[in-house]
N, C-alpha and C positions, 0 to 999 in steps of 0.2 A: 526576554522573552521565552515562549512558553511553543515549543514547535511539536506538531504529530508527521508523524509519515503514513500515507496510505500505502498498502501492499494488495494489486489485486491479481491474483490469479487466476487463469484458468477462466473457461467459455462464462459461468455463474459468477465471479468475481468481476471480470472485464464488463459484465453487462450492468451489476450492478453500480459497480464504480461508475462507469459511464452516465447513469442516471442520479448516482450522489455529485458528482461535478459540475453536473448541467443545473442540479438542484442550489448548490452552494452558490455558483456564478450569478444566480438570479436572486438570490436570497440577499447577495455582498452588492450588486450591481457590475458586476464583473462581465464585459461585454465578450464572445467566443473567442474573440482576438485575445484576451487576457488584459486588454485596456480597462480602466476603471475612469469614465467620463466624469463624475463627478469627484474624483480625487484630484485634489488641489496641490495635494504634499507630494512629493514622492519620499519616499523612505519614513513614512508614518510608524513609529515602532508600536503603539499601543493599540492597534486595530483590532478585530475580533477575527478579523478572516486573515490574518498572517500566524494564525495557528496553522491554517492549510496550505498558504501560499506564500510562497518568495517574490520578493520583488526585485526585479533586474535593474539596470541605473536608467533604462529606458521609461520606467513607469512601468513593465509590462507585468501581471501577476502569473507567476507559473505556479500551478498544483504541486505539493510534496508528495509527489504519491509517481510510483512504479508500476506496469503493468507487463506481465507477464503469461505467456502460453507457449506451448511447445508446437503450435502451428500458427500462422499467419491470417486467418480468415477471420477470426472476431477481434483481433488487434486494427488486422485493415480498415475496421470500421468505425476504428476510432479513427485510424490516422487519415481517413475521408469523410470524415462526419462532420458536422455544425462546428465541432468543437476543435476541429484538427489543429489550428495555430494556437490554442492553448498550452499545451503538452510538449517539452522539448523530446525532440525525436531519439534520445537515447534513454526517455522513461520507458519506451514502448518496446518491450523485447520479445522478440519470436523466433521461434525456431523454424523447422520445415516439416516435421512429421509429427503427427499427433499421437496421443498417450491412447487413444482407441478403447478408453472408457475404464482400461485396465490400470488400479493402481500401480502396480510391479513396472509398468512402463515409463509412469510419471516418477516413479520415486529411484528405481534401481537402474535406469538403463538412460532413456532419454533424456529426463530431469537431468542426472547426472553430470550430462554433459553441458547442463545450458547454467546450473547452480550456482557456478563460481562468479559467472557474468554478473546473473542479478544480484548475487551477494556483493558484488562490488559498486554496480549503480548505486544501490541501496545504503553503502558507506558512502557512500562520496555524498549523496544525498544529505547523511547523518551528519558528515562532516561541515555542511553549510549550515548546520543550526546552532545556534549559542545554546539553546537550551531544552533539547530534547526529553521530549516528556515519554513518548512511545510510540508503538506502531497500534496500524489498524490494518488487519490483515482480512480479507474478503476472499472467501472462496468456498466451493463446495466440495462436499464430502461425497458425492455420489458419482462424479465423472472422472475420469484417470487423472488429466493434470492439476485439479483444484485440488483431488485428495492425495495423489502420491508425490509431486512436485510442492503442493503446498506443505506437506508433512516432511518432506526435504527441509526445507526452507526453515521453518520453525524447528529443526533436529538442528540445523545450522546454528540456528542463535542460541541454541540451547549451550551449546559447548563453544560457542565465543566466549571471551570475558567478558565478566559484569560486574560492578559492582553492587553488593549489595547493601541496603540501606536500612539495619537493623531499628535505627532509632524511632524507624516510622512505623515498627510492628509494635504493638500497642501491648496484646496480648500472645500469650504463649500457644493459645489454640487457635492461633488464625490460621494455621496451612491446616488443622483438622478440620475445621469451619472449611477451608476452601476446598478439600477432597471429598469433604461430605456433601456438601450443595452441587458441584459439579456432578458427584453420581445422583443426585437425586433429578436433577435437571437433565441428564443424559437419560436416566431411565423413566421420564415421565413420557408417555403415552399420547 
């Protein structure tokens, strides 16, 4: 099976994520409580939605997602919203003090206090996957949490052990193409 884990960081990432999960549920006929009335077989392994949802023994579909913020306001909207029963409470992580739109607070001070907990929850989701294909990271780069904690998480992913699949690299120029493409995209106004 091919699974993808979504990581929603800061106000922007959480608000976009909330809208995405609502849409995913509508597209796949999953109710706000995670139940799928049309699903007659529990544990169906080749359904497309299993990429983004895991299924409990009771037939509930739970997003493969983590929501992270340094302050609770936006995550509390998820906790009390229409889709509050969809997410496992451990997937909704919030601190007590925001980054005040300051990258340094999100990256070097307040974010550092919560990053290990965030990585542990992401690791637990990854451990429950049989064929993890990757991560989707939703965050803004304008706010303190999205930019600071978001980049701190990505840095920690970068230094974590990884297996490089050189057999998939068809050309020796792939790295250069990626760098030039990224530079071009970022430089576009």
